[in-house]
N, C-alpha and C positions, 0 to 999 in steps of 0.2 A: 639898232633896229636890223641892220644888215645881219649881225650875229644871230639874232633871233630867227630870221628868215632863213639863213643857212642852217641853223640847228633844226628848225622845223622840217626843211627839206630833206636833210640827211635822215631824220627819224622817219618821214613818210617813205623815203627810198628804202630804208631798212625794213620797215614793216612790210612794203609791196614785195620786197625780195623773199621774205619768209613765206608770204601768201602765194606768190607764184611758184615757190619751191614745192608747196603743198599741192598745187595744181599739176606740176609737170614730173613730180615724183611718182613712180608706179605705187598704187595702193597695196598695203599688206594683203597678200592674197591667201591668208592663213598658214597652215603648216608648211615649212619649206626649209631648204638648206640655206644657211646665211653665211657660209665661208668654208675654208678649209681647216680642219681641226688638227690634222696631222698627216705626215706622209711617212709610211713605214715601208722598209724594204728589207730583203734578206741579204746577208753579207757572210763571206767566209769567215772573217775575223772582225765582228763588230767593235771590240776594243780598239784594235789597230786602226780601224777606219775612223772611229771617232778621234782618235789621237791625230791622224792625219788632217782631218777637217779642222781641228782645233789649231793644230800648228800652222798650217798652210792658208786657211780661210778665216781663222780668227773666231771661229764658232766656239762659245764658252759651254762646255760640256757638263752634264749632270749625268748620273747613272743611266738614265734611259736615253739620253741623246742631248739635243738642246731645244730650249723653248724659245720660240720667238714671242715676244710680248709687244702688243699694240693696243690701241684704243678704238672702241668700237665707234664707227661713223655716225650712227644715229644717236649715240650719247656717249661723247668723248670723255666723259668721267668715268666710263666702265672699261676696265681692261679686258683684253681677250688674248687667247694664247693659241699658238700652232706648234705642235710638237713634231720635231724631226728625229726619227729613230731608227737606226739599223736593228734587226734582229738577227739571231743566229740563223744560218741557212737551214738548220734542221728544224726550226719551228714549226709547230702544227697549227700555230694560231691564224695562219691565212687559209687554212683548209675550210671548205673543200676546193677552193681555187688552187691551180697549179702555178699561178703567177708569182713573180719575184717581189711583187709589192702589193701594197693595200693602201687606200686613201680613206682618211677619216674624215667625214663631213660634219661640220658643226650644224645643228638644225634647232628651229624652235617649233613647239606643238609637236613633239615626237609621237605622242599618242594618237594625234588626229592624223598625222602623216602616216602612220601604220594602218589606220583604217582606210585611209586613201589607196595605199599600196595593195593591201588585201583586195579592195574592190577591183582593182586593177589586174588581179590575179598574181600580184607579186608577194611571194611569201619570204619570211625571214628564215634565216639558218639556225637561229636560236631564239631564245626568250630575252626580253629586256633584262638587262643587268643593272642594278642601281648602286651607286657608290655616292659618297659624300660630294664628289666633284662633278657629279652628273650621271645620266642614264645612257646605256649603250645598247645596240642591237646590231646584228649583221644580215646582209643579203647579198645576192649575187646579181651582177649586171648581165645583161644578154650575151656578153663575150666572156664570161666566166671569171670576171674580176670580182673579188670579194670587197665589199664596201662596209665601212663601220660608220653607223650613224650615231652622233653624240649630241645629246641635249645637256650643253655644259652648266655648272654652277661655277662660274668663273671666280667668285669670291672665295670658295673653298679650295679651288684649284691653285689659287695664288698662295694661299696659306701652305699648301704642300710643298710647292717648289719643284717637284718631280714626280714622275709616275714610273714605276719599274717596268722595264721591257719584259715580254714574257718569252 
């Protein structure tokens, strides 16, 4: 009998925990940034820099840099990725920004987010580019930092293993 009561108590505590999590978690407010998809920066010698990071910090490199693989908090069965990638210092990919870096933000609801941004007077610097591993678009923040928005398809991205630096 004590084991049954303990089991019921644990079950009720477990179910209440999930119930309270739903109450205390912020609601999905629609299209939004969900994390960092990549950190891109200019380097005088990207190949040498990748070698240094691999040798000294243990970052396993692929052609474009290194991928940090993780599991999504809302569904731990789904993988997510963050790309760390040095670009040639002569790259035009960060233009019109003059900055040495660009952050790629993972988003959900890219089309809806673009409608929201346009309504706020924020225009993209290009049109949405669709690839098997997701959709991309760029904009500038108020301080001249170029931002890349990526609505990922993590299943396809995982199959690729790497994305080539531009």
